[in-house]
N, C-alpha and C positions, 0 to 999 in steps of 0.2 A: 802394293800395300801402302807405300808412302803417300801416293795420291789419295788413297782412302782416308788416311789420317789428316791430310790437308783439308779434304772436303769436310770431314767431321769437325775439325777446328773452325773452319769458316762458318759452318752451320751453328755451332755453339756461340761464336762471336756475334752472329746476326740475331740470335735469340736473346742475348744479353744486352746488346747495345741499345735497341729501341727503348727498353725500360729505363735505361740510365739517362738518355738524352731528352726525353719529353714525356708528355702525357698523351692520353688517347686522343686521336684526331676527332674533330667535330665534323660530321657529315650532315649537310643540310640539303634536303630534297624539296624543291618547290615545283608544284605541278603547273604553275602559271607564273608569268612575270607581268608587272604593271606596264601600262602604256606610258610613253614618254613623249613630251613635246620638245623638239630640238628647235630653238628659236634663233640661234646665232651662227649657223653653219652654212645655210643656203640663203638666197636672197628672199626667202619666204619661210614661214614656220612649217615644220614637218612633224607629223604625228608618226611615231614608231610603235607598231604593235607586233608583239612576238607571239606566235602560236607555238606553244611547246614549253617544256619545263627546263629546269636547270638543276645540276647537282654540284654543289660547292663543298670541297673538303679542305679544312684548315688544320694545319699541324702546329703544335705549340711546343715551347721549351718547358723545362721543369717548373718554371715560375709562372706559366700561363701566358707568356708573350707569344704572339703569332710569329712563326718562322717562315712558313710557305703556305701557298694556297693553290689548289688545282680546281678548275671549273670545266665542266662539260655540258653541252647543250644538245642532247640527242633528239633528232627529228625536228628541230626548230625551223620555222619559216618566219622571216621578218617582212612585214608589210609597211612600206613608207608611203605616207599620203601628204601631198601638198595641201595645206589647210586653206590656201587662198583659192585654188582651182578645183580641188577634189581629185586630181590626177594621182594615181597610185601605182606602185610597182611592188612585186613580191620577189624575194630572193631566199635561197637556202642559207641558213645561219647555224650550221652544226659544228662550228669550230670549237677549239678548246684553248684554255690558257693555263699558264703556270707562273706564279709569282714567288719570289724568294726575297726575304729580308735578312740583311746581315746585322750583327750585333751593334754596329755603329749607326744604323738607320739607313744605310745605302741598300741598294738591292737591284734585282733584275726582274724582267717580265718577258714572257714569250707567249705568242698567240699563233695558232695555226688555223687558217681559214678553211672554209669560207665563213666570213662574218664581217660585221661593221667595225670601223675605227673612226673616231672623231677627236680632233681634226687629223690631218695627215701627220703621222708620227715622225716622218723624216724631214719634211719641209715646213711643217707648222701651218700650211695652207688650210683655210677653212673648207669644210665640206663634210659630207657623210661618205666616207670611203669604204669600199667593199674590198676586203682582203681575200685574195686567192693565192695562198702561199704561207709564208712564215714571217712573222714580225718578231724581232728581238730588240729589247731596249734595256738600258741600265740607267739608274738615277743615283744622285748623291744623297747624303743624309738629310738635306733640306727638301728633297723631293724634286730637284731639278734634273731634267733629262740630261745625261752625259753622253749617251750614244743611242743611235737607233739604226736598224738595218732591216730591209725587207728583201726577201728572196721570193720572187713571184710577182704578182701584179696588185696594184692599188687602183681602183676605178672610182672616180667621183660620181656618186649617184644623183647629185643635185641637178645636172643638166637633163637627166632622164625624167625628172619630176617637173621641170619648168613648163 
């Protein structure tokens, strides 16, 4: 009986709290994504073309300030093309991300691959890096990265396009 009351109390609390802390999340569904030219990460310009859509959900506080964002990329494929030679490679890019902002402007970000990261989030080394695993990073109120950690692999795709 007591466990039933605790469960009922928890359900009531969950039903009340979301209305008190924020507004309805914004869910954006994009069936396609624009092509991007990455000019400063490899020794040559690279065209990035994504085949597939994205779903971005943004959560806000009561005053409309964004608090966190979640992005998913179901069924995506990323094709990278060396614009000097025409050589291209395609990789699966179905990872997801989660970003969190704190009231002071600091925050955290995590991404689960597979997917691209530019530049290397741990070393700062230029390149178009392919994440197979999980990236976690935090930043201060000015947007400066204060920590970054990768569990898994980061592979620089620039050599494969040379």
